[in-house]
VOGU-759017 format. One record per atom (N, C-alpha, C): residue number from 1; residue in one letter; atom name; x negated, y, z negated. Coordinates in pm, whole numbers. Layout:
% residues N
NUM | A | CA | X | Y | Z;
...
This chain:
% residues 109
1 | X | N | -1057 | -8085 | -16402;
1 | X | CA | -1166 | -8147 | -16483;
1 | X | C | -1263 | -8033 | -16531;
2 | X | N | -1295 | -8027 | -16643;
2 | X | CA | -1340 | -7949 | -16708;
2 | X | C | -1521 | -7956 | -16709;
3 | X | N | -1584 | -7840 | -16676;
3 | X | CA | -1737 | -7881 | -16694;
3 | X | C | -1771 | -7874 | -16839;
4 | X | N | -1882 | -7941 | -16836;
4 | X | CA | -1937 | -7951 | -16963;
4 | X | C | -2050 | -7845 | -16956;
5 | X | N | -2069 | -7780 | -17072;
5 | X | CA | -2179 | -7662 | -17061;
5 | X | C | -2316 | -7714 | -17032;
6 | X | N | -2324 | -7827 | -17095;
6 | X | CA | -2466 | -7887 | -17062;
6 | X | C | -2484 | -7935 | -16933;
7 | X | N | -2385 | -7978 | -16860;
7 | X | CA | -2369 | -8006 | -16730;
7 | X | C | -2407 | -7891 | -16622;
8 | X | N | -2339 | -7793 | -16670;
8 | X | CA | -2336 | -7687 | -16585;
8 | X | C | -2493 | -7597 | -16585;
9 | X | N | -2572 | -7623 | -16721;
9 | X | CA | -2709 | -7592 | -16714;
9 | X | C | -2803 | -7678 | -16651;
10 | X | N | -2752 | -7808 | -16653;
10 | X | CA | -2827 | -7912 | -16577;
10 | X | C | -2821 | -7869 | -16430;
11 | X | N | -2696 | -7853 | -16381;
11 | X | CA | -2686 | -7814 | -16241;
11 | X | C | -2763 | -7688 | -16204;
12 | X | N | -2752 | -7597 | -16289;
12 | X | CA | -2827 | -7452 | -16266;
12 | X | C | -2971 | -7513 | -16244;
13 | X | N | -3032 | -7574 | -16341;
13 | X | CA | -3164 | -7610 | -16353;
13 | X | C | -3208 | -7693 | -16225;
14 | X | N | -3117 | -7782 | -16168;
14 | X | CA | -3149 | -7841 | -16056;
14 | X | C | -3156 | -7744 | -15928;
15 | X | N | -3069 | -7674 | -15933;
15 | X | CA | -3059 | -7572 | -15824;
15 | X | C | -3173 | -7472 | -15823;
16 | X | N | -3227 | -7447 | -15938;
16 | X | CA | -3356 | -7366 | -15945;
16 | X | C | -3475 | -7449 | -15888;
17 | X | N | -3472 | -7583 | -15929;
17 | X | CA | -3578 | -7655 | -15892;
17 | X | C | -3587 | -7671 | -15742;
18 | X | N | -3464 | -7691 | -15680;
18 | X | CA | -3467 | -7717 | -15559;
18 | X | C | -3492 | -7583 | -15463;
19 | X | N | -3469 | -7465 | -15524;
19 | X | CA | -3472 | -7338 | -15475;
19 | X | C | -3635 | -7308 | -15455;
20 | X | N | -3702 | -7361 | -15595;
20 | X | CA | -3851 | -7320 | -15592;
20 | X | C | -3923 | -7427 | -15509;
21 | X | N | -3892 | -7553 | -15479;
21 | X | CA | -3928 | -7655 | -15404;
21 | X | C | -3926 | -7602 | -15254;
22 | X | N | -3811 | -7564 | -15234;
22 | X | CA | -3791 | -7510 | -15084;
22 | X | C | -3880 | -7395 | -15082;
23 | X | N | -3919 | -7298 | -15144;
23 | X | CA | -3993 | -7185 | -15168;
23 | X | C | -4140 | -7240 | -15145;
24 | X | N | -4187 | -7317 | -15239;
24 | X | CA | -4305 | -7384 | -15222;
24 | X | C | -4328 | -7439 | -15097;
25 | X | N | -4237 | -7516 | -15027;
25 | X | CA | -4272 | -7571 | -14870;
25 | X | C | -4283 | -7465 | -14792;
26 | X | N | -4207 | -7367 | -14791;
26 | X | CA | -4213 | -7249 | -14720;
26 | X | C | -4368 | -7184 | -14702;
27 | X | N | -4403 | -7169 | -14854;
27 | X | CA | -4553 | -7098 | -14876;
27 | X | C | -4641 | -7199 | -14810;
28 | X | N | -4635 | -7332 | -14831;
28 | X | CA | -4733 | -7453 | -14775;
28 | X | C | -4740 | -7434 | -14626;
29 | X | N | -4606 | -7426 | -14587;
29 | X | CA | -4608 | -7435 | -14414;
29 | X | C | -4675 | -7292 | -14362;
30 | X | N | -4643 | -7179 | -14440;
30 | X | CA | -4692 | -7063 | -14390;
30 | X | C | -4836 | -7048 | -14414;
31 | X | N | -4908 | -7113 | -14504;
31 | X | CA | -5067 | -7126 | -14541;
31 | X | C | -5106 | -7231 | -14434;
32 | X | N | -5056 | -7336 | -14394;
32 | X | CA | -5077 | -7428 | -14300;
32 | X | C | -5091 | -7341 | -14151;
33 | X | N | -4987 | -7298 | -14133;
33 | X | CA | -4989 | -7223 | -13981;
33 | X | C | -5103 | -7109 | -13971;
34 | X | N | -5103 | -7027 | -14124;
34 | X | CA | -5212 | -6926 | -14104;
34 | X | C | -5366 | -6997 | -14099;
35 | X | N | -5390 | -7112 | -14170;
35 | X | CA | -5518 | -7180 | -14166;
35 | X | C | -5532 | -7237 | -14007;
36 | X | N | -5421 | -7274 | -13948;
36 | X | CA | -5440 | -7328 | -13801;
36 | X | C | -5500 | -7212 | -13712;
37 | X | N | -5418 | -7086 | -13749;
37 | X | CA | -5454 | -6964 | -13662;
37 | X | C | -5609 | -6940 | -13706;
38 | X | N | -5645 | -6941 | -13788;
38 | X | CA | -5775 | -6888 | -13847;
38 | X | C | -5877 | -6998 | -13767;
39 | X | N | -5849 | -7129 | -13765;
39 | X | CA | -5935 | -7226 | -13737;
39 | X | C | -5939 | -7208 | -13573;
40 | X | N | -5812 | -7191 | -13513;
40 | X | CA | -5819 | -7162 | -13355;
40 | X | C | -5909 | -7036 | -13319;
41 | X | N | -5905 | -6929 | -13412;
41 | X | CA | -5989 | -6801 | -13360;
41 | X | C | -6103 | -6834 | -13390;
42 | X | N | -6168 | -6915 | -13492;
42 | X | CA | -6297 | -6934 | -13521;
42 | X | C | -6333 | -7027 | -13417;
43 | X | N | -6274 | -7145 | -13360;
43 | X | CA | -6318 | -7224 | -13255;
43 | X | C | -6336 | -7132 | -13129;
44 | X | N | -6239 | -7036 | -13094;
44 | X | CA | -6263 | -6957 | -12965;
44 | X | C | -6386 | -6870 | -12971;
45 | X | N | -6402 | -6813 | -13112;
45 | X | CA | -6515 | -6723 | -13130;
45 | X | C | -6676 | -6807 | -13094;
46 | X | N | -6650 | -6930 | -13154;
46 | X | CA | -6765 | -7002 | -13158;
46 | X | C | -6794 | -7029 | -12996;
47 | X | N | -6687 | -7068 | -12927;
47 | X | CA | -6716 | -7111 | -12781;
47 | X | C | -6776 | -6997 | -12715;
48 | X | N | -6689 | -6861 | -12746;
48 | X | CA | -6764 | -6738 | -12688;
48 | X | C | -6911 | -6737 | -12702;
49 | X | N | -6937 | -6741 | -12838;
49 | X | CA | -7074 | -6705 | -12872;
49 | X | C | -7157 | -6814 | -12827;
50 | X | N | -7131 | -6932 | -12801;
50 | X | CA | -7202 | -7043 | -12750;
50 | X | C | -7221 | -7001 | -12591;
51 | X | N | -7111 | -6983 | -12539;
51 | X | CA | -7132 | -6945 | -12392;
51 | X | C | -7233 | -6833 | -12357;
52 | X | N | -7220 | -6724 | -12453;
52 | X | CA | -7315 | -6601 | -12428;
52 | X | C | -7444 | -6642 | -12465;
53 | X | N | -7476 | -6736 | -12557;
53 | X | CA | -7620 | -6774 | -12598;
53 | X | C | -7639 | -6857 | -12477;
54 | X | N | -7594 | -6930 | -12414;
54 | X | CA | -7636 | -7000 | -12293;
54 | X | C | -7663 | -6929 | -12183;
55 | X | N | -7597 | -6815 | -12174;
55 | X | CA | -7637 | -6726 | -12062;
55 | X | C | -7758 | -6654 | -12100;
56 | X | N | -7764 | -6598 | -12220;
56 | X | CA | -7905 | -6525 | -12265;
56 | X | C | -7995 | -6637 | -12246;
57 | X | N | -7986 | -6739 | -12263;
57 | X | CA | -8111 | -6862 | -12262;
57 | X | C | -8138 | -6878 | -12105;
58 | X | N | -8034 | -6886 | -11999;
58 | X | CA | -8049 | -6902 | -11865;
58 | X | C | -8143 | -6767 | -11829;
59 | X | N | -8093 | -6673 | -11865;
59 | X | CA | -8137 | -6531 | -11806;
59 | X | C | -8296 | -6527 | -11869;
60 | X | N | -8319 | -6571 | -12003;
60 | X | CA | -8450 | -6580 | -12053;
60 | X | C | -8557 | -6674 | -11966;
61 | X | N | -8476 | -6787 | -11943;
61 | X | CA | -8571 | -6897 | -11875;
61 | X | C | -8598 | -6840 | -11715;
62 | X | N | -8504 | -6784 | -11674;
62 | X | CA | -8529 | -6709 | -11543;
62 | X | C | -8625 | -6618 | -11531;
63 | X | N | -8623 | -6516 | -11645;
63 | X | CA | -8733 | -6424 | -11656;
63 | X | C | -8876 | -6488 | -11693;
64 | X | N | -8867 | -6583 | -11752;
64 | X | CA | -9003 | -6644 | -11772;
64 | X | C | -9072 | -6717 | -11655;
65 | X | N | -8974 | -6794 | -11564;
65 | X | CA | -9028 | -6843 | -11450;
65 | X | C | -9052 | -6738 | -11356;
66 | X | N | -8977 | -6613 | -11348;
66 | X | CA | -9017 | -6509 | -11266;
66 | X | C | -9151 | -6484 | -11287;
67 | X | N | -9190 | -6460 | -11417;
67 | X | CA | -9310 | -6412 | -11469;
67 | X | C | -9410 | -6499 | -11441;
68 | X | N | -9400 | -6629 | -11468;
68 | X | CA | -9482 | -6728 | -11443;
68 | X | C | -9527 | -6740 | -11278;
69 | X | N | -9421 | -6727 | -11204;
69 | X | CA | -9451 | -6736 | -11067;
69 | X | C | -9524 | -6592 | -11018;
70 | X | N | -9513 | -6462 | -11073;
70 | X | CA | -9577 | -6354 | -11064;
70 | X | C | -9742 | -6393 | -11100;
71 | X | N | -9764 | -6450 | -11219;
71 | X | CA | -9885 | -6507 | -11271;
71 | X | C | -9959 | -6566 | -11152;
72 | X | N | -9872 | -6680 | -11123;
72 | X | CA | -9952 | -6772 | -11019;
72 | X | C | -9980 | -6721 | -10909;
73 | X | N | -9902 | -6614 | -10833;
73 | X | CA | -9932 | -6555 | -10707;
73 | X | C | -10046 | -6466 | -10732;
74 | X | N | -10056 | -6408 | -10855;
74 | X | CA | -10177 | -6322 | -10870;
74 | X | C | -10293 | -6404 | -10892;
75 | X | N | -10293 | -6524 | -10932;
75 | X | CA | -10425 | -6612 | -10958;
75 | X | C | -10445 | -6663 | -10796;
76 | X | N | -10327 | -6687 | -10733;
76 | X | CA | -10361 | -6732 | -10596;
76 | X | C | -10442 | -6633 | -10504;
77 | X | N | -10374 | -6529 | -10513;
77 | X | CA | -10433 | -6415 | -10444;
77 | X | C | -10595 | -6381 | -10490;
78 | X | N | -10594 | -6401 | -10610;
78 | X | CA | -10733 | -6375 | -10638;
78 | X | C | -10836 | -6473 | -10597;
79 | X | N | -10794 | -6599 | -10586;
79 | X | CA | -10873 | -6720 | -10544;
79 | X | C | -10886 | -6694 | -10379;
80 | X | N | -10777 | -6660 | -10314;
80 | X | CA | -10808 | -6630 | -10178;
80 | X | C | -10901 | -6523 | -10140;
81 | X | N | -10905 | -6417 | -10232;
81 | X | CA | -10959 | -6295 | -10210;
81 | X | C | -11130 | -6355 | -10267;
82 | X | N | -11147 | -6429 | -10337;
82 | X | CA | -11293 | -6469 | -10357;
82 | X | C | -11337 | -6579 | -10262;
83 | X | N | -11233 | -6649 | -10218;
83 | X | CA | -11283 | -6757 | -10085;
83 | X | C | -11311 | -6669 | -9951;
84 | X | N | -11227 | -6550 | -9927;
84 | X | CA | -11270 | -6468 | -9812;
84 | X | C | -11397 | -6407 | -9832;
85 | X | N | -11416 | -6352 | -9968;
85 | X | CA | -11556 | -6304 | -9972;
85 | X | C | -11690 | -6387 | -9962;
86 | X | N | -11662 | -6493 | -10031;
86 | X | CA | -11772 | -6631 | -10003;
86 | X | C | -11767 | -6666 | -9845;
87 | X | N | -11672 | -6663 | -9779;
87 | X | CA | -11664 | -6715 | -9641;
87 | X | C | -11728 | -6596 | -9563;
88 | X | N | -11704 | -6472 | -9601;
88 | X | CA | -11791 | -6363 | -9526;
88 | X | C | -11939 | -6357 | -9556;
89 | X | N | -11963 | -6397 | -9695;
89 | X | CA | -12099 | -6411 | -9716;
89 | X | C | -12184 | -6523 | -9622;
90 | X | N | -12124 | -6646 | -9612;
90 | X | CA | -12170 | -6732 | -9558;
90 | X | C | -12161 | -6705 | -9419;
91 | X | N | -12074 | -6650 | -9350;
91 | X | CA | -12095 | -6596 | -9209;
91 | X | C | -12189 | -6515 | -9188;
92 | X | N | -12206 | -6416 | -9253;
92 | X | CA | -12329 | -6309 | -9246;
92 | X | C | -12467 | -6390 | -9272;
93 | X | N | -12476 | -6511 | -9354;
93 | X | CA | -12590 | -6578 | -9369;
93 | X | C | -12627 | -6636 | -9227;
94 | X | N | -12521 | -6708 | -9192;
94 | X | CA | -12547 | -6786 | -9067;
94 | X | C | -12588 | -6707 | -8962;
95 | X | N | -12520 | -6580 | -8953;
95 | X | CA | -12571 | -6502 | -8849;
95 | X | C | -12714 | -6443 | -8862;
96 | X | N | -12743 | -6422 | -8986;
96 | X | CA | -12874 | -6379 | -9020;
96 | X | C | -12971 | -6507 | -8978;
97 | X | N | -12942 | -6638 | -9006;
97 | X | CA | -13025 | -6763 | -8982;
97 | X | C | -13037 | -6766 | -8845;
98 | X | N | -12932 | -6738 | -8775;
98 | X | CA | -12931 | -6749 | -8600;
98 | X | C | -13027 | -6625 | -8549;
99 | X | N | -13021 | -6550 | -8599;
99 | X | CA | -13118 | -6435 | -8562;
99 | X | C | -13240 | -6447 | -8608;
100 | X | N | -13275 | -6525 | -8720;
100 | X | CA | -13415 | -6548 | -8745;
100 | X | C | -13458 | -6659 | -8651;
101 | X | N | -13376 | -6749 | -8621;
101 | X | CA | -13404 | -6867 | -8522;
101 | X | C | -13442 | -6822 | -8394;
102 | X | N | -13373 | -6724 | -8351;
102 | X | CA | -13388 | -6666 | -8242;
102 | X | C | -13523 | -6585 | -8216;
103 | X | N | -13563 | -6512 | -8323;
103 | X | CA | -13688 | -6455 | -8349;
103 | X | C | -13807 | -6551 | -8342;
104 | X | N | -13782 | -6652 | -8437;
104 | X | CA | -13878 | -6761 | -8437;
104 | X | C | -13904 | -6819 | -8307;
105 | X | N | -13800 | -6874 | -8232;
105 | X | CA | -13812 | -6932 | -8120;
105 | X | C | -13888 | -6831 | -7999;
106 | X | N | -13843 | -6705 | -8020;
106 | X | CA | -13919 | -6617 | -7929;
106 | X | C | -14049 | -6583 | -7941;
107 | X | N | -14086 | -6613 | -8079;
107 | X | CA | -14250 | -6585 | -8097;
107 | X | C | -14329 | -6721 | -8076;
108 | X | N | -14280 | -6851 | -8065;
108 | X | CA | -14325 | -6963 | -8032;
108 | X | C | -14326 | -6954 | -7872;
109 | X | N | -14272 | -6907 | -7789;
109 | X | CA | -14273 | -6903 | -7633;
109 | X | C | -14365 | -6839 | -7589;
């Protein structure tokens, strides 16, 4: 059986189309694989950044709490110091009043 020249050209064209389609499929598959790899890497980076930001946020909150605690302790110490000073003044005043009462009583006796 003799091949017709048009048939040979048609077969060649069909084979070229198949080859090009296979190459296109390989390129698409490689591109999809690369895109998935990039997406995985991006997700991993995002997760790492999120974890890092959360750690920094916790550290910041702890620092603010520590600072606030220190401020509160200073204020409490100031109030206690003022209260002690006032108590000391009242104590001295009472002692002086008792002395005056004793003097006054001794004058009336």
